[in-house]
C-alpha positions in Angstrom: 29.2 40.7 11.0 29.3 40.3 7.2 26.6 41.8 5.0 25.5 38.4 3.8 22.6 36.0 3.7 23.2 32.4 4.5 20.7 29.8 3.1 20.4 26.3 4.3 20.5 23.5 1.7 16.7 23.2 1.5 16.4 26.9 0.6 19.0 26.6 -2.1 17.0 23.7 -3.5 13.8 25.8 -3.4 15.5 28.4 -5.5 17.2 26.0 -7.9 14.0 24.0 -8.5 11.7 27.0 -8.4 9.5 25.2 -6.0 6.9 26.5 -3.5 6.6 29.7 -5.6 8.1 31.8 -2.8 9.8 34.5 -5.0 13.0 33.8 -3.0 15.2 34.0 -6.1 14.0 37.6 -6.9 14.4 38.6 -3.3 18.0 37.4 -3.2 18.7 39.2 -6.5 17.5 42.4 -4.9 19.7 41.8 -1.9 22.7 41.3 -4.1 22.0 44.5 -5.9 22.1 46.2 -2.4 25.6 44.8 -1.8 24.7 41.6 0.0 26.6 38.3 -0.5 24.7 35.0 -0.7 27.6 32.5 -0.1 27.7 28.8 -0.2 29.9 26.8 2.1 31.7 23.4 2.5 28.6 22.3 4.4 26.5 22.8 1.3 28.9 20.8 -0.7 28.8 18.1 2.0 25.0 18.0 1.5 25.4 17.8 -2.2 28.0 15.0 -2.0 25.3 12.7 -0.7 23.5 12.8 -4.0 24.1 9.8 -6.3 22.9 11.3 -9.6 25.8 13.1 -11.3 23.5 15.0 -13.7 21.7 16.5 -10.7 25.0 17.3 -9.1 26.2 19.1 -12.2 23.0 21.1 -12.5 23.1 22.1 -8.8 26.8 23.1 -9.1 25.9 25.4 -12.0 23.0 27.0 -10.3 24.8 27.5 -7.0 27.6 29.2 -8.9 25.0 31.6 -10.4 23.2 32.3 -7.2 26.3 32.9 -5.1 28.5 34.4 -7.7 31.0 31.8 -6.4 31.3 33.4 -3.0 32.2 30.9 -0.4 32.3 31.2 3.4 34.7 29.1 5.4 37.2 29.1 8.2 40.3 31.3 8.1 43.4 29.2 8.0 44.5 28.4 11.6 42.1 31.1 12.9 38.8 30.9 14.8 36.9 33.1 12.5 35.1 33.1 9.1 36.4 34.3 5.8 34.8 34.9 2.4 36.5 34.1 -0.9 35.5 33.5 -4.5 35.9 29.8 -5.2 34.0 27.7 -7.9 31.8 25.3 -6.0 33.0 22.3 -8.0 36.5 22.8 -6.5 35.1 22.7 -3.0 33.0 19.6 -3.8 36.1 17.9 -5.2 38.0 18.6 -1.9 35.1 17.4 0.2 35.0 14.1 -1.8 38.7 13.7 -1.3 38.4 14.2 2.5 35.5 11.8 2.6 37.6 9.1 0.9 40.4 9.6 3.5 38.5 10.1 6.7 36.8 7.6 9.0 33.0 7.7 9.4 32.2 10.6 11.7 30.9 9.7 15.2 28.6 11.8 17.2 29.8 11.2 20.7 27.2 10.5 23.4 26.6 13.1 26.1 26.2 10.1 28.4 29.9 9.6 28.7 31.2 6.9 31.0 33.2 3.7 30.7 30.9 0.7 30.1 30.9 -1.8 33.0 29.4 -5.1 33.8 26.3 -5.1 36.1 25.6 -7.7 38.7 22.0 -8.4 37.8 21.3 -10.0 41.2 21.8 -6.6 42.9 19.3 -4.5 40.9 15.6 -4.5 41.4 13.4 -6.4 39.0 11.4 -3.3 38.4 14.3 -1.4 37.0 13.3 -0.5 33.4 16.8 -1.0 32.2 16.8 -4.7 32.9 15.7 -5.8 29.4 18.3 -3.5 27.8 21.0 -4.9 30.0 20.0 -8.5 29.1 20.4 -7.6 25.5 23.7 -6.0 26.0 25.5 -8.9 27.8 24.7 -7.4 31.2 26.9 -4.4 30.4 25.8 -0.8 31.2 26.9 1.6 28.5 26.0 5.1 27.1 24.2 3.4 24.2 21.7 1.8 26.6 20.6 5.2 28.0 20.2 6.6 24.5 18.1 3.6 23.5 15.9 4.0 26.5 15.3 7.7 25.9 14.5 7.0 22.3 11.9 4.3 23.3 10.3 6.5 25.9 10.2 9.6 23.7 6.4 9.8 23.3 5.6 9.4 27.0 8.4 11.2 28.7 6.9 14.7 28.7 3.4 13.8 29.7 4.1 11.3 32.4 6.2 12.6 35.3 6.2 9.2 36.9 8.3 7.9 34.0 10.7 10.8 34.4 11.2 9.9 38.1 11.5 6.2 37.3 14.1 7.0 34.6 16.3 8.9 37.1 15.9 6.4 39.9 16.8 3.5 37.6 20.0 5.3 36.4 20.9 6.2 40.0 20.5 2.6 41.1 22.8 1.3 38.3 25.4 4.0 38.7 25.7 3.4 42.5 26.5 -0.3 41.7 29.6 0.9 39.8 30.8 3.8 41.9 29.4 6.2 44.4 31.0 9.0 42.4 28.3 8.7 39.8 25.9 10.2 42.3 27.7 13.5 41.7 27.3 12.9 37.9 23.6 12.7 38.3 23.6 16.1 40.0 25.3 17.7 37.0 23.2 20.2 35.1 23.6 18.0 32.0 21.6 15.2 33.7 19.3 17.4 35.8 17.9 19.1 32.7 17.9 16.1 30.4 14.1 15.7 30.6 13.3 19.4 31.0 11.0 21.3 28.6 12.6 23.5 25.9 12.4 26.8 27.8 14.2 25.3 30.8 17.0 23.8 28.7 17.4 27.1 26.8 17.6 29.1 30.1 20.3 26.8 31.5 22.1 26.1 28.2 25.5 27.6 29.2 25.4 25.7 32.5 24.5 22.5 30.7 27.3 22.8 28.1 29.9 23.6 30.7 28.7 20.5 32.6 29.2 18.4 29.4 32.5 20.0 28.5 33.9 19.5 32.0 33.9 15.7 31.4 36.8 16.3 29.0 38.4 19.1 31.0 37.0 21.9 28.8 34.7 24.9 29.2 32.8 27.2 26.9 35.5 29.9 27.6 38.3 27.6 26.6 37.2 26.3 23.2 37.0 28.1 19.8 33.6 29.5 18.7 33.3 26.9 16.0 33.6 24.1 18.4 31.3 25.8 20.9 28.5 26.2 18.3 28.7 22.8 16.7 29.1 20.9 19.9 26.1 22.6 21.5 24.0 21.9 18.4 25.0 18.2 18.6 24.4 18.0 22.4 20.9 19.5 22.0 19.9 16.7 19.7 20.3 14.3 22.6 17.7 16.1 24.7 14.2 14.7 24.0 12.8 18.2 23.9 14.9 18.9 20.8 15.5 15.5 19.3 14.6 15.4 15.6 13.5 11.8 16.0 15.9 10.7 13.3 17.2 7.2 12.8 20.2 7.5 15.0 22.6 5.3 13.1 21.9 6.7 9.7 21.8 10.5 10.3 25.0 11.2 12.2 26.3 13.0 9.1 23.1 15.0 8.7 23.2 16.3 12.3 26.9 17.1 12.1 26.4 19.0 8.8 23.5 21.0 10.2 25.7 22.0 13.1 28.4 23.1 10.6 25.8 25.2 8.8 24.8 26.9 12.1 28.5 27.9 12.7 29.1 29.0 9.1 26.0 31.2 9.2 27.0 32.9 12.5 28.8 35.8 10.8 26.0 36.6 8.4 23.2 39.1 9.0 20.5 36.5 8.2 20.1 32.8 8.2 17.2 31.5 6.1 16.3 27.9 7.0 13.4 25.6 6.0 13.7 23.2 8.9 11.6 24.3 12.0 13.6 22.1 14.4 16.9 23.6 13.1 15.5 27.1 13.4 14.5 26.5 17.0 17.9 25.1 18.1 19.8 27.7 16.2 17.9 30.6 17.7 18.5 29.2 21.2 22.3 28.8 20.5 22.6 32.2 19.0 20.8 33.8 21.9 22.9 31.9 24.5 26.2 32.9 22.9 25.3 36.5 21.9 25.4 35.9 18.2 23.5 38.6 16.3 22.5 36.6 13.2 18.8 36.8 12.7 17.1 33.4 11.9 14.1 33.2 9.6 12.0 30.6 7.8 11.6 31.5 4.1 8.1 33.0 4.5 9.1 35.3 7.4 12.2 36.4 5.6 10.3 37.4 2.5 7.6 39.2 4.6 9.9 41.1 7.0 13.2 41.8 5.2 13.1 44.2 2.3 15.9 45.2 -0.1 14.2 48.0 -2.0 
């Protein structure tokens, strides 16, 4: 584990803009004097690349360079581990922009993976809550329909167990129309715990992830740590208990970048984050995978960690 402090993008902005009056800048300077690194990463530059004001970008680049002393954390070449090197942030930003011009728009794959299929509407009950969604989708059952239903039921799904039961029964009815094999899918931990409270999901996270990865012939033991951390973060966002209630189509990049931050911070002693939802998910992931990085919000970090 590196003697380093990883800040999320919001904390960098707090320091740069001297907002909230936290004293974070002075605290980090004390840590640096004690031999700590405060690195930036390609994920920070990905966050910055979304800004449309070049003067703001130039100022942020200059300030990040000062705060981090140009220390950057990233993947070792062709290795599943993290490395630290001195690189001016403007060079990393330029590379990120180059990649963005060449790559396709990233897609956050659904955890509800199955091949869409046409539904014989005469064979399903009128009470099935998926009927309106099927009608809008040309009578075709798809992963997107399940996501839409969960999104619409978000406010009720935890306080009304009848809705939870109805949700499962409706899925079961539709899956059986396509193939009896889907009954096995519904018994997978991924689906069993979909509507569970946070503590239950956290307790069964390894089982849930192996259930999800098994769909593509993988397991937690067979994939690199970077893929394990980022995939788990993305999967947790599909669970209503952890969903950040973002606009699904517009925030795919944000969710993926947050997952990248969680991985890139996993070799640091401390991760300081201003997003409560991100702290919650990150803590669960680190605990599940035995990662020793300690996760703090800025106030707790300032109160509990000293660099005298």
